[in-house]
N, C-alpha and C positions, 0 to 999 in steps of 0.2 A: 449876271451870275448864272451858273448852271442850274438846271431844274432840281437836282438833288439837294443843293444848298437851299434853294427856295422852299422845298418840301420840309427839310429839317428845321429851318427857322420857323415855319408855320407850326410844325408839330411841337416845337419847344414852347411856342406862345400858347398852345392849347393845354398845357400841363395842369391847369387849374380845373379842368373838366373831368368829371368822374367816369363818364361813359366812353369806352373805346370808340364806339361809332361816332360820337361827336368830335373826338380828337381827330379822327380820320376826315370828317367833313371839313373841319377847320384847316387841316393840312391840304385838302383838295382846293379849298378857297385860296390858299397861298400859291397853288399851282395854276389856278384857273386863268390868269392873264395869258399864259402861254398857249391857250387853246387856239389863238390866232396863228400860232406856229404851224398848225395843220395846213395852212395855205401852201406849205412846201409840197404837199401832195399834188398841187396844181402846177408846180414848177418853181424854179428859183425866182423868176421875175415876180410872181405873185407873193412869194415869201418876203422878198425885200421891199415890196410895195405895201403889204398889209400887216406884217408882223410889227408889233408895237402900235397898231392902229385899231383893229377891230375889237379886241377884247381888253386892251390896256387902258381902259377909260371908265368913265362913270356908268356907262351902260353895262359893261361887263361886271362892275362892282355891284350894281343893283341886282342884276340877274343872279349873280353868285350868292349874294346875301339872302335873297328870297328862296333860292333853291336849297341852300344849307338850312335855313330856318324851317322850311317845310319838311325836310328829312330828319331833322335832329330830334333828340329826346330832351335836350336842355336848350336854353336860350343861347344860340350861337351866332345870331345875325351880326352883332357888334364885333365879336371876335373874328368872324369871317371877313367883315369889312376891313378890320385891322390887318389881317394877314394878306389880304388882297393888295392893300395899299403898301404894305411892307415889301411885297414883291416889286411893285412899281418903283419904290424908293431904291431898292437894290439894283434894279435895271438902270435907273438914272445914274447910279454911282458906278456900276461895273459891267455894263454891257458893251462898252466900247465908245470911243469918241465919235461924235457925229451921228448917233442913233437916237433920235428923240422919241418921246412918247406923245401920242395925240390923245390926251385925256378927254377932250371935249368932242371927239368924233362920235356921232355923225353930224352934230350941229355946228362944228367948227374944226378946221384943220390947223388950229394953233398948236405950235410945237412946244413941248416941255423938254428942256435939256439942261445939263450942267456943264460948264466949261471944263471942269476937272475930271470928267469921266475917264476911268481907266479901262484898259483892254480886258476882254473876257479872260484871256490867258495871262493875267497879271499876278504879281506876288500878293497883292491885296486880296484878290479873290481866293487865292490858295490859302492864305492865313485865315481868312474868314471861314472858308470851307473846313479846314482842319479843326478850328476851334468849335465850330458848330457840331461836327461829328463827335468830337470828344465830349461835348456837353450832352449830346443825345445818349452816348454810352454811359455817362455819369448818372443819368436819370435812373438807371438800373439800381443804383445804390440808394437813392432817395425815394423814388416812386415805384420801384419794382417793375419797371417797364423800360423799353428802349424804342427807338424809331422803327425797329423791326416789326412792331405790332401792327403797323400799317399794312404789312403783307401777310402776316400770319401770327395768331395768338400763340400757337404751339412753338413756332420758331422763336418768338420773342421770349417765351418762358425759358427756353434752353439758353439763349444768349444771356438773359438776366441771371439765371442760375449760375452760369459760368463766371460772369463778372462778379457776382456777390461772393462766390466761393473764393475767387482769386484775391479780391480786394478787401472783403470783410471777413474772410476765413469762415464763412458759413458752411456747415455740413448739411447736405440734403440726403434724405433717405429715398432711394428709388423704390417706387411701388412696383410689385411684380405684375 
């Protein structure tokens, strides 16, 4: 799956958290496995050799959970582990046939894969991506926030205000 969908799924999982900062940390945990994608900076050979290896396993999960717990205001370690592993599950389903995950690296190079993996540019990923984006926008109606909060609280307030005005017919008074 693409990183935007990974981030949106992780953000959706964090909606029970009160603090924006903690929701962002859990969202980052859902993106963390793709840190090994930075091997692309060393060239395609390194990317194809190490993506789904270095950070797509238990070491990456532990490092991510510890970092998120250290930076959070609420207890987010378990939720960070959940979104990290949700990323792995999505990769196993929709990153393309023949692209395993090496969960036990560096202690083992045992491959994890699923015979039914679909391509990255598949209709399944497109449907999941669309549904996830719509759910993120629907959060404006229930939680008064959207995924946009990851980037800017001010932008999120504008998006939320627009969606609530359109779908709930709320009127907002602009302050001078």
